[in-house]
C-alpha positions in Angstrom: -29.1 124.3 96.7 -28.4 122.7 93.1 -26.6 124.6 90.6 -29.3 125.2 87.9 -27.3 124.7 84.9 -29.9 122.7 83.3 -33.6 122.8 83.3 -35.1 119.6 85.2 -38.1 117.4 83.6 -40.2 115.0 85.2 -40.3 111.5 85.4 -43.8 111.5 84.8 -46.3 113.6 83.3 -47.6 116.3 85.3 -45.1 115.0 88.0 -42.1 117.2 90.1 -39.1 117.5 88.2 -36.2 115.5 89.3 -32.4 116.3 89.0 -30.8 115.4 85.2 -28.0 113.4 86.6 -28.8 110.5 89.1 -26.2 108.5 91.1 -26.2 105.0 90.9 -25.2 102.2 93.6 -23.9 99.5 91.9 -20.0 99.1 92.5 -20.0 102.4 93.7 -20.3 103.1 97.0 -18.6 100.2 98.5 -15.6 101.2 96.5 -15.1 104.6 98.6 -14.1 105.3 102.2 -17.1 106.3 104.3 -16.1 110.1 104.2 -15.9 110.4 100.6 -19.3 108.8 100.3 -20.4 111.5 102.7 -18.6 114.2 100.7 -20.0 113.0 97.2 -23.6 112.9 98.5 -23.4 116.7 99.6 -21.7 117.7 96.1 -24.3 115.7 94.2 -27.2 117.7 95.7 -25.2 121.1 94.8 -24.4 119.9 90.8 -28.1 118.9 90.6 -27.2 115.0 90.8 -29.4 114.5 94.1 -31.0 111.4 92.3 -30.0 108.0 94.1 -30.5 104.8 92.4 -30.5 102.4 95.8 -30.5 98.6 95.2 -29.8 95.6 96.9 -28.2 93.1 95.1 -29.2 89.6 96.6 -30.6 87.5 93.7 -30.6 86.1 90.2 -27.2 87.4 88.2 -26.8 90.2 90.9 -26.4 87.3 94.2 -23.6 89.2 95.4 -24.8 90.3 98.6 -23.3 93.8 98.4 -23.3 96.1 101.1 -23.1 99.1 98.8 -27.0 99.9 100.0 -26.1 99.8 103.5 -23.1 101.9 103.1 -25.0 104.6 100.9 -27.5 104.8 103.7 -25.1 105.6 106.1 -23.5 108.0 104.2 -26.9 109.8 103.5 -27.6 110.0 107.3 -23.9 111.2 108.2 -24.5 114.0 105.3 -27.1 115.5 107.3 -29.0 116.1 103.8 -32.8 117.3 104.2 -34.7 114.4 102.5 -36.9 117.0 100.2 -33.6 117.9 99.0 -33.1 114.3 97.4 -34.7 111.6 95.1 -34.6 108.3 95.8 -35.2 105.4 93.6 -35.2 101.8 94.5 -35.5 98.4 93.0 -37.6 95.7 92.9 -36.1 91.9 91.1 -38.1 89.7 89.3 -35.3 87.0 89.3 -37.5 84.8 92.2 -40.8 86.9 92.2 -43.5 86.1 93.2 -42.1 83.6 95.3 -40.1 86.7 97.1 -42.6 89.2 97.0 -42.2 92.5 96.4 -43.6 93.7 99.8 -41.0 91.6 101.4 -38.3 93.2 98.7 -38.9 96.5 99.6 -39.1 96.2 103.2 -35.5 94.8 103.3 -34.3 97.2 101.2 -35.7 100.4 103.2 -34.5 98.6 106.3 -30.9 97.6 104.9 -30.5 101.5 103.7 -32.3 102.9 107.1 -34.9 104.9 104.6 -38.6 104.7 105.3 -39.8 105.4 101.8 -38.6 105.5 98.0 -39.8 108.3 95.7 -40.1 105.9 92.8 -38.6 102.5 92.0 -37.6 100.4 89.1 -39.0 97.1 88.5 -36.1 95.0 87.1 -35.2 92.8 83.7 -36.2 89.0 83.7 -35.2 86.2 81.5 -39.0 84.8 81.5 -42.0 86.9 81.1 -43.7 87.8 84.3 -47.5 87.6 84.9 -48.1 91.5 84.1 -51.1 91.9 85.5 -50.4 90.4 89.3 -46.9 92.3 88.9 -48.9 95.7 88.2 -51.4 95.1 91.5 -48.3 94.3 93.7 -46.7 97.5 92.6 -49.7 99.5 93.5 -50.3 98.1 96.9 -46.6 99.8 97.4 -48.1 102.7 96.1 -51.2 102.7 98.4 -49.0 101.8 101.4 -47.2 104.9 100.9 -44.0 103.2 100.6 -43.2 104.7 96.8 -44.5 107.5 94.8 -44.3 105.9 91.2 -42.4 103.3 89.2 -40.7 102.1 86.0 -39.6 99.4 84.4 -35.8 98.5 83.4 -35.2 96.8 79.7 -38.6 95.3 79.2 -39.6 93.7 76.2 -41.9 96.5 74.6 -45.1 93.9 74.6 -44.8 93.3 78.2 -44.4 97.2 79.0 -47.7 97.9 76.4 -49.6 95.1 78.4 -48.6 96.9 81.9 -49.5 100.3 80.8 -53.1 98.8 79.2 -53.6 96.4 82.4 -53.1 99.7 84.7 -55.2 101.8 82.8 -58.2 99.2 82.7 -57.9 98.5 86.5 -57.6 102.4 87.0 -54.3 101.8 88.6 -50.7 103.7 88.3 -48.8 102.0 85.5 -45.1 102.7 84.5 -44.0 106.2 84.2 -40.7 105.5 82.7 -38.4 103.3 81.2 -34.8 102.6 82.5 -32.8 101.4 79.4 -29.3 100.6 77.9 -28.7 104.0 76.4 -25.5 106.1 74.9 -23.4 107.0 72.0 -23.2 103.3 70.8 -26.2 101.8 72.0 -29.3 103.8 70.6 -31.4 100.9 69.0 -33.7 100.2 72.0 -34.0 104.0 73.2 -34.8 105.5 69.9 -36.2 102.8 67.8 -39.9 101.9 66.7 -41.0 100.2 69.8 -40.0 102.4 72.6 -39.7 105.5 70.7 -43.6 106.3 70.4 -44.0 105.8 74.1 -41.3 108.5 74.5 -42.6 110.7 71.8 -46.6 111.2 73.1 -45.3 111.6 76.6 -46.5 108.3 77.8 -43.1 107.1 79.2 -40.1 109.5 79.7 -36.5 107.7 79.5 -33.8 107.2 82.3 -30.6 106.3 80.5 -28.4 103.8 82.0 -25.1 102.1 81.3 -24.4 104.9 79.3 -20.7 104.3 79.3 -21.3 100.3 78.7 -19.3 99.4 81.9 -16.8 101.8 81.9 -15.4 101.5 78.0 -16.7 104.6 76.9 -15.3 106.6 79.7 -12.1 105.4 79.6 -11.4 103.2 76.5 -10.7 100.1 78.9 -12.8 97.1 79.7 -13.3 97.2 83.6 -12.2 93.4 85.5 -15.1 93.8 87.4 -18.7 92.7 86.5 -20.5 94.8 84.2 -24.1 94.7 82.5 -25.0 92.3 79.8 -23.8 92.5 76.2 -27.3 92.8 74.3 -26.6 91.7 70.7 -22.7 90.8 71.3 -21.6 94.4 70.3 -19.1 95.0 73.1 -16.2 94.6 70.9 -17.5 97.1 68.3 -18.3 99.5 71.3 -14.7 99.5 72.4 -13.9 100.3 68.8 -15.6 103.6 68.8 -13.8 104.9 71.9 -11.1 106.7 70.1 -13.4 108.7 68.4 -15.6 109.3 71.5 -12.4 111.0 72.8 -11.4 112.9 69.8 -15.2 114.5 70.1 -14.8 114.8 73.8 -11.1 116.6 73.5 -13.2 119.2 70.9 -15.7 120.2 73.0 -13.3 120.4 75.8 -14.9 117.7 78.2 -14.1 114.5 79.1 -15.4 111.1 77.6 -18.0 110.7 80.3 -19.2 114.2 80.0 -20.1 114.1 76.4 -21.9 110.4 76.8 -23.9 112.0 79.7 -24.9 115.3 77.3 -25.3 112.8 74.3 -28.3 111.4 76.2 -29.7 114.6 77.2 -29.6 115.6 74.1 -32.9 113.0 73.4 -35.8 115.1 74.3 -37.1 112.2 75.8 -34.2 111.7 78.7 -35.6 113.2 82.2 -32.0 112.0 83.7 -28.7 110.1 83.3 -28.0 107.3 85.6 -24.1 106.7 86.1 -21.6 105.7 88.9 -19.5 108.0 90.6 -17.1 106.5 93.2 -15.1 109.9 93.6 -16.2 113.7 93.5 -13.7 114.1 90.7 -16.0 112.1 88.3 -19.0 113.9 89.4 -17.9 117.2 88.9 -16.1 116.0 85.4 -19.8 114.6 84.4 -21.5 117.8 85.6 -19.8 119.8 82.8 -22.3 117.6 80.4 -25.1 119.9 81.6 -23.3 123.0 80.5 -22.6 121.3 76.9 -26.0 120.0 76.4 -27.6 123.4 77.2 -25.3 125.5 74.8 -24.3 122.5 72.1 -26.7 119.9 72.0 -27.6 119.3 68.7 -23.5 120.0 67.6 -23.0 117.4 70.1 -25.3 114.7 68.4 -24.1 115.6 64.9 -20.5 115.1 65.8 -21.4 111.3 67.3 -23.8 110.3 64.4 -20.8 107.8 63.1 -20.6 105.9 66.8 -23.7 104.1 66.7 -23.1 100.4 66.5 -26.1 98.5 67.6 -28.3 99.1 64.6 -28.6 95.5 63.9 -30.0 94.9 67.6 -33.6 94.4 68.1 -35.0 97.2 69.4 -38.3 95.4 71.4 -35.7 94.5 74.0 -36.1 90.7 73.4 -32.4 89.4 73.3 
């Protein structure tokens, strides 16, 4: 059973509460031995991080043919974890949709990971505006078929998120219930701005914070050699420049910079959970310290990091 350090929130209004910590799959499960992956899954459930984002990276800018999802599924089976103790989130890509339909994508993703359903899923970002009414209908077919319970969006432009909500309401269908957005100590404009902010404030959506360490820069002070997320607004140098202050504040609170970054995200009442990558049990255990930190010192964490916000001039509506 998970350690109840921090109260859970639901991803959707009236839904079941989910773990506050979530583990991603990009560049993670394929960076550790299988035995360590099994151990990490078990420890994640104990530390209330039993929310797993599972994606097949096979198209668009993620045409990597990665096996991270296959390795996760194998480790999950070997862990013997009860399905009721975890939350699984899939991902649908828009890079070649509708040529590659959602049903085929999801079936392949589930098959690769050895799963029968996802609890929720994220519909990925895009370059060209999608056909939103068709997208909403296609996702709802998956819900009707029992393959997924709910869905959210990933860094969409606010106009398309609002359209999806309106189209779903008009058709009596399930609309997006959460937004997975880039969010962290240095990058706040989209999650806290006047585009998405009102949807979080009124409970229409919850926030799933992602890329919170901006590819590891705010966790280590170094830019990884592997591929990391897009630098929206071209602010990565400024993000790197605030790391010394982040490290100083983290030391003041007695935690790692990554735990501080996680606590910062959770200090926003809109945040249902924080998605990050961990390739070692030690990383997960260090990040777990964020739960006690935000529980006991949330306002102080936010105040101490007020000057580390560097994307004020980046558009808040998701257009870039």
